[in-house]
DRENVEX-625952 format. One record per residue: residue number from 0; z negated, y, x negated of N, C-alpha, C in turn. Coordinates in steps of 0.02 Angstrom, whole numbers, always signed. Each point is the difference from the previous one (the first is absolute). Layout:
BEGIN
[NUM, [Z, Y, X], [Z, Y, X], [Z, Y, X]]
...
//
This chain:
BEGIN
[0, [-2643, -1752, +1542], [+14, +56, +44], [+55, -22, +49]]
[1, [-11, +15, +63], [+50, -16, +51], [+36, +64, +21]]
[2, [+61, -9, +26], [+42, +54, +23], [+26, -16, +70]]
[3, [+12, +52, +39], [+33, -7, +64], [+71, +25, -9]]
[4, [+48, -46, +8], [+71, +17, -3], [+24, +5, +72]]
[5, [+25, +58, +19], [+26, +10, +68], [+74, +15, -5]]
[6, [+38, -31, +45], [+72, +12, +4], [+18, +8, +73]]
[7, [+41, +50, +15], [+25, +11, +67], [+76, -3, -3]]
[8, [+29, -42, +42], [+73, -9, +2], [+26, +14, +70]]
[9, [+55, +36, +5], [+30, +14, +65], [+39, -59, +28]]
[10, [+29, -41, -41], [+46, -52, +23], [-37, -67, +5]]
[11, [-14, -22, +61], [-38, -61, +9], [+36, -63, -21]]
[12, [+67, -1, +1], [+38, -58, -23], [-17, -15, -73]]
[13, [+0, +52, -42], [-18, -10, -70], [-75, -10, -9]]
[14, [-39, +27, +44], [-72, -9, -4], [-19, -73, +5]]
[15, [+32, -36, +47], [-14, -71, +8], [+18, -39, -63]]
[16, [+57, +14, -30], [+20, -33, -62], [-49, +16, -56]]
[17, [-22, +62, -3], [-49, +21, -50], [-65, -38, +8]]
[18, [-23, -7, +62], [-62, -36, +12], [+5, -73, -22]]
[19, [+58, -31, +13], [+10, -68, -23], [-2, -5, -76]]
[20, [+31, +48, -34], [-1, +0, -74], [-70, +9, -27]]
[21, [-39, +45, +31], [-69, +9, -22], [-41, -64, +11]]
[22, [+9, -32, +57], [-37, -62, +15], [+19, -56, -49]]
[23, [+64, -5, -17], [+23, -52, -48], [-34, +9, -67]]
[24, [-16, +62, -19], [-33, +13, -64], [-76, -5, +6]]
[25, [-26, -19, +60], [-71, -11, +9], [-40, +60, +22]]
[26, [+34, +54, +18], [-35, +60, +23], [-17, -6, +74]]
[27, [-56, +30, +20], [-19, +6, +69], [-4, +74, +15]]
[28, [+17, +20, +61], [+1, +71, +18], [-21, +9, +72]]
[29, [-21, +60, +16], [-8, +20, +69], [+63, +39, +18]]
[30, [+30, -18, +56], [+64, +30, +21], [-11, +33, +68]]
[31, [+20, +63, +4], [-8, +39, +62], [+67, +27, +22]]
[32, [+12, +1, +65], [+57, +37, +27], [-21, +72, +2]]
[33, [+44, +44, -22], [-17, +71, -1], [+61, +42, +17]]
[34, [-11, +64, +12], [+53, +47, +18], [-13, +65, -38]]
[35, [+53, +30, -26], [-10, +63, -34], [-7, +56, +51]]
[36, [-37, +51, -17], [-10, +56, +44], [+66, +34, +15]]
[37, [+45, +1, -48], [+67, +29, +10], [+36, -35, +58]]
[38, [-4, -66, +3], [+32, -36, +55], [-35, +12, +66]]
[39, [-65, +7, -1], [-37, +13, +62], [+21, +67, +29]]
[40, [+1, +50, -42], [+13, +68, +24], [+73, +11, +18]]
[41, [+46, -41, -27], [+71, +8, +15], [+26, -52, +49]]
[42, [-44, -42, +25], [+20, -52, +48], [+24, +33, +65]]
[43, [+58, -21, +24], [+27, +27, +62], [-44, -18, +60]]
[44, [-34, -56, -4], [-40, -22, +56], [-71, +26, -3]]
[45, [-19, +29, -56], [-69, +24, -8], [-6, +71, +26]]
[46, [-46, +10, +45], [-15, +67, +25], [-64, +22, -35]]
[47, [+9, +27, -61], [-57, +16, -43], [-11, +75, -1]]
[48, [-58, +23, +22], [-14, +71, -2], [-12, +23, -72]]
[49, [-8, +65, -8], [-11, +28, -67], [-62, -30, -33]]
[50, [-54, -8, +36], [-60, -31, -27], [-1, -73, +22]]
[51, [-8, -45, -47], [+8, -71, +13], [-65, -37, -17]]
[52, [-21, -46, +43], [-56, -44, -17], [+28, -68, -18]]
[53, [-36, -36, -43], [+22, -68, -18], [+2, -45, +60]]
[54, [-47, +8, +46], [+0, -41, +61], [+64, +10, +39]]
[55, [+23, +62, +6], [+62, +14, +36], [+60, -32, -34]]
[56, [+1, +2, -67], [+56, -29, -36], [+4, -75, +9]]
[57, [-56, -34, +1], [+1, -72, +6], [+16, -24, +70]]
[58, [-10, +42, +50], [+15, -20, +69], [+74, +0, +15]]
[59, [+40, +42, -33], [+71, +6, +16], [+36, -65, -16]]
[60, [-8, -26, -62], [+24, -66, -17], [+74, -10, -10]]
[61, [+42, +51, +2], [+72, -10, -7], [+26, +31, -64]]
[62, [-35, -11, -55], [+18, +31, -63], [+35, -48, -46]]
[63, [+36, +27, -47], [+33, -40, -51], [-53, -29, -46]]
[64, [+7, -64, -17], [-53, -34, -37], [+8, +0, -75]]
[65, [-56, +1, -33], [-7, -10, -72], [-44, -61, -10]]
[66, [-1, -24, -60], [-47, -52, -20], [-43, +28, -56]]
[67, [-65, -2, +9], [-47, +22, -51], [-33, -62, -29]]
[68, [+5, -7, -66], [-27, -59, -35], [-56, +24, -45]]
[69, [-58, -33, +6], [-59, +17, -41], [-21, -62, -39]]
[70, [-1, +6, -66], [-21, -55, -43], [-58, +23, -44]]
[71, [-52, -40, -3], [-55, +12, -47], [+13, -46, -59]]
[72, [+8, +32, -60], [+23, -37, -59], [-42, +15, -61]]
[73, [-3, -49, -44], [-27, +11, -67], [+53, +37, -40]]
[74, [-20, +36, -51], [+46, +40, -41], [+56, -42, -29]]
[75, [-15, -62, -21], [+52, -42, -30], [+53, -25, +50]]
[76, [-11, +8, +65], [+49, -19, +50], [+42, +59, +26]]
[77, [-18, +60, -19], [+34, +60, +26], [+74, +0, -15]]
[78, [+18, -10, -63], [+71, +5, -20], [+43, -52, +36]]
[79, [-25, -60, +9], [+38, -52, +36], [+13, +21, +72]]
[80, [-51, +23, +34], [+8, +21, +70], [+46, +60, +5]]
[81, [-8, +49, -45], [+43, +59, +0], [+73, -19, -13]]
[82, [+12, -46, -45], [+69, -21, -15], [+32, -34, +60]]
[83, [-38, -41, +36], [+27, -32, +61], [+22, +54, +49]]
[84, [-42, +50, +10], [+16, +54, +46], [+60, +40, -25]]
[85, [+1, +17, -64], [+56, +38, -28], [+66, -38, +7]]
[86, [-2, -65, -16], [+61, -40, +4], [+26, -6, +72]]
[87, [-44, -12, +48], [+21, -10, +69], [+27, +65, +29]]
[88, [-26, +57, -20], [+21, +64, +28], [+53, +35, -42]]
[89, [+18, -30, -58], [+44, +32, -48], [-28, +68, -19]]
[90, [-63, +0, -20], [-37, +61, -17], [+2, +52, +56]]
[91, [-6, -23, +61], [-1, +40, +61], [+66, +37, +13]]
[92, [+55, -27, -28], [+66, +27, +15], [+30, -38, +59]]
[93, [-10, -66, +2], [+27, -42, +54], [-45, +3, +61]]
[94, [-64, +7, -10], [-49, +3, +54], [-42, +63, -10]]
[95, [-2, +43, +51], [-42, +60, -5], [-73, -20, +5]]
[96, [-41, +34, -38], [-71, -14, +1], [-32, +23, -64]]
[97, [-56, -29, -16], [-35, +17, -61], [-59, -46, -12]]
[98, [-31, +8, -58], [-61, -37, -15], [-45, +43, -43]]
[99, [-65, -13, +4], [-48, +36, -41], [-60, -44, -13]]
[100, [-40, +19, -50], [-60, -36, -20], [-62, +43, +10]]
[101, [-53, -33, +18], [-65, +31, +3], [-49, -44, -39]]
[102, [-33, +29, -49], [-50, -37, -39], [-61, -8, +44]]
[103, [-24, -61, +6], [-59, -15, +41], [-61, +0, -45]]
[104, [-42, +50, +9], [-62, +5, -39], [-47, -57, +18]]
[105, [-1, -19, +64], [-42, -53, +23], [+40, -44, +47]]
[106, [-13, -64, -2], [+35, -46, +44], [-44, -60, +12]]
[107, [-2, -22, +63], [-34, -62, +18], [+46, -37, +47]]
[108, [+4, -65, -9], [+42, -39, +44], [+35, -56, -37]]
[109, [+46, -32, +34], [+31, -60, -29], [+76, +3, +2]]
[110, [+30, +60, -5], [+74, +4, -4], [+23, -33, -63]]
//
């Protein structure tokens, strides 16, 4: 059984160090730049109306960045990856963010 481990971190400085630690342990991940909706709606430069489209949000481009990390893992690798994230973030006290798991009922590919 495979799992999708997703982690979102607000602090990119620590995100880079975390990615290096994951790579050293042999993990591969998909990494995306992301922005929280809270930052979009409170951005001083964003002129966001009450009703918002995703297209409009992506065109503004001046938002505070997050790093979203997606790892497809076997069950026996979960604890190792989670510990790396917990250690680097000091259990999300030093770095704001979070992580969660999704059980993959079906999976095809070569991650």
